[in-house]
C-alpha positions as semicolon CSV with decimal commas, in nm:
position;residue;x (nm);y (nm);z (nm)
1;X;11,880;5,614;10,685
2;X;11,603;5,357;10,735
3;X;11,362;5,634;10,839
4;X;11,440;5,828;10,521
5;X;11,374;5,521;10,309
6;X;11,042;5,459;10,480
7;X;10,938;5,821;10,441
8;X;11,044;5,827;10,076
9;X;10,865;5,497;10,014
10;X;10,549;5,628;10,177
11;X;10,566;5,948;9,973
12;X;10,598;5,758;9,649
13;X;10,313;5,528;9,748
14;X;10,065;5,812;9,807
15;X;10,155;5,978;9,477
16;X;10,114;5,655;9,284
17;X;9,791;5,552;9,458
18;X;9,649;5,902;9,417
19;X;9,739;5,906;9,048
20;X;9,583;5,563;8,992
21;X;9,277;5,669;9,194
22;X;9,252;5,980;8,976
23;X;9,273;5,770;8,662
24;X;8,996;5,540;8,786
25;X;8,783;5,839;8,894
26;X;8,848;5,999;8,555
27;X;8,742;5,684;8,373
28;X;8,423;5,664;8,580
29;X;8,360;6,034;8,523
30;X;8,413;5,989;8,148
31;X;8,161;5,705;8,127
32;X;7,903;5,884;8,344
33;X;7,955;6,215;8,161
34;X;7,909;6,061;7,818
35;X;7,608;5,867;7,948
36;X;7,461;6,189;8,086
37;X;7,533;6,365;7,761
38;X;7,354;6,093;7,565
39;X;7,063;6,091;7,811
40;X;7,025;6,468;7,768
41;X;7,038;6,430;7,390
42;X;7,342;6,654;7,349
43;X;7,552;6,645;7,035
44;X;7,785;6,921;7,148
45;X;8,046;6,883;7,275
46;X;8,126;6,561;7,097
47;X;8,143;6,251;7,316
48;X;8,523;6,206;7,283
49;X;8,576;6,566;7,399
50;X;8,352;6,506;7,699
51;X;8,520;6,176;7,785
52;X;8,877;6,301;7,752
53;X;8,806;6,618;7,951
54;X;8,651;6,413;8,233
55;X;8,938;6,163;8,230
56;X;9,208;6,432;8,241
57;X;9,014;6,610;8,518
58;X;9,027;6,284;8,714
59;X;9,403;6,261;8,672
60;X;9,441;6,623;8,781
61;X;9,222;6,550;9,084
62;X;9,438;6,254;9,179
63;X;9,754;6,462;9,157
64;X;9,590;6,741;9,357
65;X;9,490;6,492;9,624
66;X;9,850;6,372;9,658
67;X;9,948;6,733;9,732
68;X;9,655;6,795;9,968
69;X;9,742;6,487;10,176
70;X;10,074;6,654;10,256
71;X;9,940;7,006;10,309
72;X;9,610;6,990;10,495
73;X;9,464;6,801;10,787
74;X;9,148;6,697;10,601
75;X;9,247;6,632;10,238
76;X;8,917;6,469;10,139
77;X;8,718;6,775;10,249
78;X;8,968;7,001;10,076
79;X;8,936;6,796;9,757
80;X;8,557;6,834;9,770
81;X;8,591;7,210;9,813
82;X;8,846;7,251;9,535
83;X;8,664;7,016;9,294
84;X;8,329;7,186;9,338
85;X;8,495;7,527;9,330
86;X;8,665;7,453;8,998
87;X;8,340;7,317;8,850
88;X;8,157;7,629;8,965
89;X;8,424;7,862;8,829
90;X;8,430;7,679;8,494
91;X;8,052;7,703;8,468
92;X;8,046;8,072;8,561
93;X;8,316;8,154;8,306
94;X;8,126;7,971;8,031
95;X;7,801;8,143;8,129
96;X;7,934;8,496;8,175
97;X;8,213;8,541;7,921
98;X;8,243;8,510;7,546
99;X;8,439;8,214;7,418
100;X;8,811;8,265;7,357
101;X;8,915;8,400;7,018
102;X;9,132;8,202;6,781
103;X;9,240;7,843;6,787
104;X;9,329;7,670;7,111
105;X;9,637;7,461;7,165
106;X;9,661;7,127;6,986
107;X;9,740;6,885;7,267
108;X;9,685;6,556;7,090
109;X;9,371;6,473;7,286
110;X;9,042;6,664;7,272
111;X;9,008;6,834;7,613
112;X;8,816;7,142;7,504
113;X;8,606;7,127;7,821
114;X;8,919;7,194;8,026
115;X;9,098;7,429;7,789
116;X;8,820;7,683;7,716
117;X;8,781;7,809;8,076
118;X;9,160;7,828;8,115
119;X;9,183;8,032;7,795
120;X;8,903;8,258;7,920
121;X;9,090;8,322;8,246
122;X;9,410;8,384;8,052
123;X;9,231;8,641;7,834
124;X;9,110;8,821;8,147
125;X;9,473;8,883;8,249
126;X;9,587;8,981;7,902
127;X;9,710;8,646;7,770
128;X;9,494;8,593;7,464
129;X;9,162;8,746;7,369
130;X;8,795;8,682;7,414
131;X;8,590;8,650;7,098
132;X;8,240;8,771;7,023
133;X;8,060;8,436;7,040
134;X;7,906;8,298;7,358
135;X;7,841;7,935;7,441
136;X;7,487;7,848;7,319
137;X;7,246;7,950;7,594
138;X;7,023;7,646;7,541
139;X;7,317;7,417;7,627
140;X;7,430;7,597;7,943
141;X;7,232;7,386;8,196
142;X;7,361;7,062;8,044
143;X;7,716;7,200;8,023
144;X;7,699;7,287;8,391
145;X;7,592;6,932;8,475
146;X;7,885;6,802;8,269
147;X;8,123;7,015;8,478
148;X;7,993;6,877;8,807
149;X;7,999;6,506;8,714
150;X;8,381;6,481;8,706
151;X;8,409;6,705;9,013
152;X;8,182;6,477;9,214
153;X;8,347;6,160;9,082
154;X;8,692;6,288;9,177
155;X;8,585;6,410;9,521
156;X;8,406;6,084;9,604
157;X;8,637;5,826;9,449
158;X;8,993;5,955;9,482
159;X;9,012;5,963;9,865
160;X;8,834;5,627;9,887
161;X;9,058;5,460;9,629
162;X;9,380;5,622;9,750
163;X;9,308;5,494;10,101
164;X;9,396;5,809;10,295
165;X;9,060;5,962;10,391
166;X;9,140;6,175;10,692
167;X;8,821;6,372;10,649
């Protein structure tokens, strides 16, 4: 019984620390992303959309890390691979495909940067439709940078803050 309590307590601890680490990484990513957006002189997407998308990506990264710690030998390396892979996939979808048709879901917070690539993937498998408009070509390099900032922040900060960096 004592072993079960210790194991359960440890499990809860890693989930909580990973979630908090993800929130911190998301907050850092939000500040750096908005700063990068301002430095590049971008007005689209709006700063709150950029900040919220980066923050929610951080939370998702923290939750993913809690799962990776249990599943793989080197969760920090796996988090790097997944984070950069998601940023790359998001960027490729925005570059290659038209934007989704219709209105997206109203989630209460502006996370368009996360929702648009998901809606594009959904349209590819028949759930929704792609429209005729593409993301403005002039903004694609900056948009790509804005995808990689949260990915790098999550991959660097979450394992360090969660305290379980087995590689």
